[in-house]
N, C-alpha and C positions, 0 to 999 in steps of 0.2 A: 568700376574698372571693367573694361570689356575683356572677355576671356577669348583666347585664341581657339578657332575651330580645330577640332581634332583632325589631324591629317591621317591618311591611310597609312597602316603599317607598312614597313618595308616589305616589298614582295619576296617571298621565298623562292629559292630555286626549286624546280620540280625534283622530287626524289628520283635517283637513278634506280631502275628496277633491279631487284636482287636476282642474280642468275639462278635459274630453276635447279640445275644440278650442282650448285655451289657446294664444295666440301667444307668441313669445319676448318681445315687449314686455310683455304681460300677466304673464308668468312673473317678469320682472325686477321689476315693480312689486309683485307679491304677496310675493316673497321680500325685497325691499328694505324693505317695510313691517314685516317681522318682524326682520330682521337689524340694521338701523340703530339702532332703539331699544335692542336688546340690547347693541350696541356702546357706545352712549352711557351706558347704565346701568353697564357695566363700566369705562368710563373714569371715571365719577363715583366708582366704588368705589376706583379707584387714587387719585383726588384726596383721598378721605377719609384716606389714609395720611399726609397732611400734618397731621393733627390732633395735639392734645396727648397723645394716648394712644400715640404712636409716636415712635421716635427713629431717626434715620439719619444716615449721614455724607454729606459733600458728594459724595463718589465714588459712593455708592449712589444718591443722588438723581440725579446726572448720568447714571448708567447707565439708570435708568428713563426719564428724559427722552429720552435718545438712542434707546432702544428704541421708545418711542411715536412720536417723530418719524420714525424710519425706517419703521415700519409705516404711518403715515399717508402718507408719500411714496410708498411702494410701492402702497398702495391708490389713491391719486390717479393714479399712472402706469398702473395696471391699467385704471381707468375711462376713461383717455384712450387706452387701447389702445397704451400705450408699453411698452417693456421694463421688467421689474421684477426686483428681487433678493429672495431669500427673506430674511425677518427672523427672527433668533433672539434669545433673551434669556437671559443667565445673570447672576445677581447675585453 
């Protein structure tokens, strides 16, 4: 069986230079505007697992829900500057 030649990886966009005098508040806004939409897209991808093309047990479903809820609680606590626990997931 002949193997396919490896194609070049998808070219990355060049990074936008960080403004020299960027404040911590400006940095927060810049990064949040990139990271929050990525997180929402990832969550929507998890929601797609509920479609007809997948099958899962109640236990598997509950583990996914628990992990997501723990991650959200941890993120909220971090943003409120409260203590947080590390979140891990194993199915």
